[in-house]
N, C-alpha and C positions, 0 to 999 in steps of 0.2 A: 815076547812083549805081553804083559799081563792085560787082562780085560780092562782094568782101571786106567791103563795108560795107552789104550788104543788110539790110533791116529784119528782125528775128527774127520767125518765124512765130508767130501768136497760138495759145495753147493751145486744144485742143478744148473744147467745152462739157462741163462737169463733170456726170457722171452722179449721180443721186440714189440713195444706198444705200437698199435696201428690204428688208423682211422677205420671205422666199421665199413664193410664192403659196400653196402647200399648208399651210405653217405658219400664215400670217396668217389664212387662211380659218376657222381654228378658235379665234381669240382676238380680243380687242378692243384689243390694243396697236396703237400707231401703225404704219401701213404704211410711210410714208416716214420715214427715220431722220435726215435732215438732213446738210448738208455739214460736214465737219471744217474746221478753221481754214485749213489750207493750200489745200484745195479751194475754199473761199470766196474766198481771196485770188487764186487762179488765175482763178476765174470773173470776179471784179471787174476783173482786168487785161485782160480781153477787151473792155471798154468802149472805144469810140473817142473818148470825150470830146467829143462834138459841141458846137459853139458854140450851136446852137439845138436842144437835144435833143427829138426827137419823143416820146420815152418820157414826158417830164414833161407834155407837152401831152395825152397820152392817159391820164394818171393822174387819176382823178376828184378826188383830194385834193391834186394838184400837188406830190407829194413831190419833193425835189431828188435825183433818182435818180443822175445822173452825179456829183453831189457826194458822196453817201455811198459810191458805188462807188470813187471815188478814195481816200477815207479807208481803206476796207477793203483796197484794193490795197497801201497803204502801212502796213498793220497799225495804223492809228489807229482802233481800234474804238470807243473812248469818244467821239471826235469824230463818228464815223459814227452812233452811236446818238443823240447829241444832235441832229444834223441831221435824222435820220429822224423822231424823235419831235416835232419842231416841227410836222409836218404830219400825223402818224399816231400816235395813242395806242395802236394795237393791232398793231404790226408782226409779232409772233409769230403772231397770228391771220391777218392778211392774207397773210403769207408762205406760209400753208398752204392757204387756201381761196379766194383771189382768182383769177379767170381771167386771169392775166397774159398768156396767149397771145392774148387778144382785146383787150388794152389796152396796157400799157407794152411788153411784149415783142413784141406784134404790130406796134408802130411802130418797133422798134429798127432802125436803119439797117444794122447788121451782118447782120440777118436777110435782107437783099436778096441777099447772095451766100453767106452762111454761116448757121449756126444763131444765133438771137438770143442776147444775153446773158441768162442765167438770173436775171433780176432778183429774182423771187420767192424763189428759193432763197437768195440772198444776204440778202434782207430777213429771211427766216426765221432764218438764221444769226445776224444781229444781234439780232433779237428774243429768241432763245433765249439768246444771250450775256448780254444785259441781265438776263434773268430768272434765269439761273444765278448771275450775279454777286451779286445781293442781293435777288432777288424782285421788286423795283421800284426804279428809280433814286431815290436819296435826295434829289437836287436836280432839280427839274423844269427842262426846257429853256425857252428863250425862247418866248414865245407866237407863235401863227400870225398874230395880229393885233396885234402889238406897238404900243403907243401908244394904242389905242382908249380904254381906261379906265385907262391908267397902268401896266398890267401887274400880274401877280400875284407873290407870293412875295417882295416887298420887305418884307412884314410879314404880319400875319394878313389873311385874306380879309375885306374890309369893303365890297365893292361891292354892287350891287343884287342882290336875291334873284330867282332864276330857277327855274322848275319844268320838269323834263323828264319826260314821260310815256312810259315804255318804256325798257328798258335794253338794247335791241338795238344794232346798229352805228351807226345814225343817232343815237339818243339819246346813246350814249356819246361820239360825236364832238362833239356839241353841248356836252355836259357838260364834256369835257376842254378844249375851246376856250375856253369861258366862264370856267372856273375859272382857266385860265392868265392871264386878264385881270382877275382879282380878284373875279369874281362869286361869290356864295354860291349854289351849285347843289344842288338836291335832285332826285334821280332817283326816280320812283315806278314800281315794278315790280309787276305783278299777281301773278306767280308767287312761289313761295317761295325761288327762287334767281335771281340776276341773270344777264343775258346774252342774254335774248330768244332769237331763232332760233339764235344761236351755242350756246345751252345745250340747247334742246329739239330742234333740227332736225338738228344735225350730229353724227354718231357719233364716239366716242372714237378710232376708228382713223384718222379724218381730222383731228380737233381734240381732243386730250386735254383733259379738263376741268381738270386742274391747270394747264395753260397758260392757259386762259381765266381761271381764278381769279387767277393771278398778274397778268394784264393788268388785271383788275378792281381788284386791289390797287393797281396803278399809278395808275389813275384816281382811286381813293380818296385816294392820297397827294397828289394835287393839291388836296385839300380838298373833293372831291365827296362828298355824303351819298347813299347808296343805300338806299332804304326798300323792302323786299320785302313781299309780301302786302298791297299797297296798290293796290286796284282803282279806277282813276279812272273815275267814272261810277256808283260805288257808295259807296266810302269818302269820296271827295271828287268834285267836278265841276270842270270848267274854270272856270266862273264863280266857284265858291267859292275856288279857288286864287288867282284874280286879286283877289278881295275880301279875302283874308287877307294880302295884302302882297307877293305875287309880282309883279314888274314885267313879266315876260314868261313865256310858256309855250311849250314845244316839244312837239308830239305826234308820237311815233314808235312807234305801237302795232303796226305790221307788218300782215301779211296772214295771219291765223290761222284763217280760216273756210274749210274744205275744199270743193272742188268734187267732185261725183259725176257718174256717167255717166248716171243715170236708167234703168238697165237692170232688167229683170226679174231678181229674185234678189239685188238689191243690199242687201236687208234681212236676208239670211241670217246666222246665226252663222258667224263666220269671215271676214267682210268688214270690213276696216279702211280708214279714210282714212289716208293717209301721215302726216298730222298726229298722229293718235292713236297710230299704230304707233310712230313715231319718238319721240314724247313719252314713251310708256311705257318705251321702252328707254333713251333718252338722259337725260331729266330724272329719271325715276322708277326707273331702273336695273333694269328687269325682267329683264335678262340675268343678274342676280344673285339671281333669285327663290329664296327659302329663307333667304338672308341679309337680303333686303328683302321687303316685303309685296306688291309689285306683280306680278301674274301676267301671263303672256303665253304663248300657245300657237300654234304654226304648223303642226304636223303634218309630213308628209313632203314634200308638194308645194305650193309657193307660186308664185302668179302675181302679178307686179307690173305694173300698167298705167301706162304713161308712159315718156317718154324723156329726162327732165331729170335734174339732179343729185340731186333728191329721190328719184326712182325708183331711181337707182343706189345711193343710201344705203340705201333700204328693202330692196332685193334683197340687198345685201351683209350687212345686219343679219340678215335672215332666215336666210341661210346660217350665220351664226355662232351663232344660237340653236337650231340643230338641224335645219333643213330639209335633206332629202336632195337635192332638185332645186328650183332656183329659176329661173323663166322670166320674162324681161321681154318684155311685149307692147307693141309700138309701131306706130302706124298708118302711119308714113312709113318711109323708108329710113335706114340708118345715117348717110348724109351729111347728112340734115336733123335728126338728133337733137340737141337743144339741150344735152345734158350735156357737160361738159368731156371732151375726148378722153382725157385721163389717167385719169379716173374710169371711163369705159367700158372702157378697156384693163385697168385693175385688176380690174373686175368679171369680164371675160371670162377673165383669167388665173386667177381664183379658181374658175372653173367655172360662172358664171352663164350660162344659155342665153338667146339673143336670138331672138325671133320678130319680125322686121321685116316691114313692110307687112302688118300683121295688126291687125284691129280686133275687140274683143269685141262680141258681140251679146246674150248673156245669161249669167247665172251659174246653174248647175244645182244643184239641191239633192240631198242624199243622203236616206236614209230617216229621218234624225233632224232634218231641216230645217237641216242645216249645209251648208256649201259642199261640193259633190261634184265640180265641174268647171267649166270655162268654155268656152262655145261661141264660136268666133271665125270671122271671114270674111277671106279674103285680099283685099289691096288692090293697086292700081297707082297710079302718080303721074300726075296730070293737069296742068292749067295752074296757075301760081302763084296763091296766095291773097293776102289783104291783108298777111300777114307776109312775103311774098316767097318763101316755101317752096312747092313744088309741092303742090297739093291731092291728098289721097288719095281714090281713087275705088274703090268696091266692085267685086269680080269675082264676079258671080252664080254660085251653084252651088259655091262653094269652101269651104263651111262645114266646120269640123272642131272637135274637142273636145280641150282640154288638161286632163289630170287636175289637180285642185287640192283641197287641204284648206283653204287660206287664200288670199284675194285682197286685195291692197293697192292702193288707188286713189291714184295719184300724178300727177294731171293738172292740178295747180295749186290756188290758193286765192285768196280775196278778203279785203278789208279787214275787220278786226275792227270791228263797227259800234257798240260801246258808247259811245265818246266822241261820235260823231256824233249818236247818239240822245239824249244827255243834255246837249248843248250847244246851246241856242237860238241861232239866227243863224249857225251854222257851216255853210257851203255844202259840199255833196258832190254828186257826179255820179250818173247813173243806176245806176252799178255800185257805188255806196257809197263810192268813194274821195274823200278830202277834196280840195277844189279849192283850189289855191294859185297864187300868182305864181311862174312857173318860175324866175326869177332869185333870188328872195329867200326863197321858202317861206312868205310871209305869207298867212294865210287871210283869210276875209271878216270876221274879228274883229280889231280893232286889238290888237297885242301878242301875238297867238296865231299861232304858226308850225307848220308840219308838214313832214315829209319822209320818204323811204324808201318802203317797200311800201304804207303806208296812203295814199299819194298816187299812186304809179305802178303798183301791183300788184307781184307777186313779181319781184324783180330780184336782183342780186348784192350781196354784202356791201359791196364797195367803192363801188358805185353809191349804196347807202344812206348810206355815209359821206360821199360827195360831196354828197349832198343835205343832210346835216347840216352840212357845212362852209359851204355857201351860206347856210343859215339862220343859222348862228352869226355869220357876217359881217354879215348884215342886222340881227340882234338886237343886236349890239354897236354898230352905228351908231345904232339906235334908242335904246339905253340911254345912249350917250354924249351924246345930245341931250336927255336928260332925259325920254324917252318912256316 
């Protein structure tokens, strides 16, 4: 190829506009502001158009990534949205909270010599474009399982009745998939607002609730009924749902039971689980106390124990509701921290302090039996443990105290046990997670499926959606055979 006909250089990866760190640390508005149209098109044009795209293979819901990027590049946004929604009913959500760097973008061939295509940022652009257009697409796209039951939206939904327990990402994926195939789907949500962990676990500055509400409206537009304040295990049980005419049930109740450290002082006033802390703020809007009735108090010094995305969320929330100093305590190094790199960087930019290789040993009381501080011990990394990460080993004699008025424990959670306890014959393991077939999500009870955190433990939004997709595929096969 001559110099005059050299292939034009690909544009650089488009930067995400953001609120300035000092400004955003004092408000709950979204940090990342989204790509504009021209930037989204420029980013999409970076795609190599691989014949066997590794990005699709790494997507838990198998979105046609190269296909929608091609449409965006050519300004065919409507076609791109339709293609995207065939496999993902929540693109505006996933574009914001999915760890693309470990999945689709992590497998991008361009990333071998350059920065990978910012797939998530383009997905978010498309999701927001659809929501700004009309709140929810008026016409649903073709189903992800076209032909299994004849497809939906040729007329009124008149297929078999299916119950979905839990309105988190796994449940919403199942509901959308089945509705697109004509099933009459009812989602039962225990809380007073739908969305599951997307509602109570993720702060507005990462996932605005008006975006979540609009995505839920899209799912409803497919014909899905969402019933809130409906606790399965109390209002109904799995056996009673099956007896009342539901041909299949999917359980996606998540992992809402918090873990604690078992330390002295963990029962003091001022100690929160991350579940309670974030639920108070995100679901019950405690940051607007005065306008709403939910109180929350953090004092001047907050310590958050943990190194995952939940810990980052809790720390950044604490800063926004008035803490002067917020410290994250994590027993391994920054390299082993499971939080998304982007979230950790945002936290650091906002002034969150990191105490790495540090483990709490006890929570100290003040004179009023409230939190007065946290005693910690320095650690060093030893041999890898079962997770593949190097095991933290205590360094004797290195105890020190971090001043604290509030401590938030963000070290993980377990499955909500209510459905398991009220469903005879439903198998669960020693840790309380429902046992399923890995490929189909089928439980020990015919017609009952499960997926997401209630099966695997805490994982990502897109992994839960992938579990929902596998289950919906199996459920459609069962239903098509008259099961």
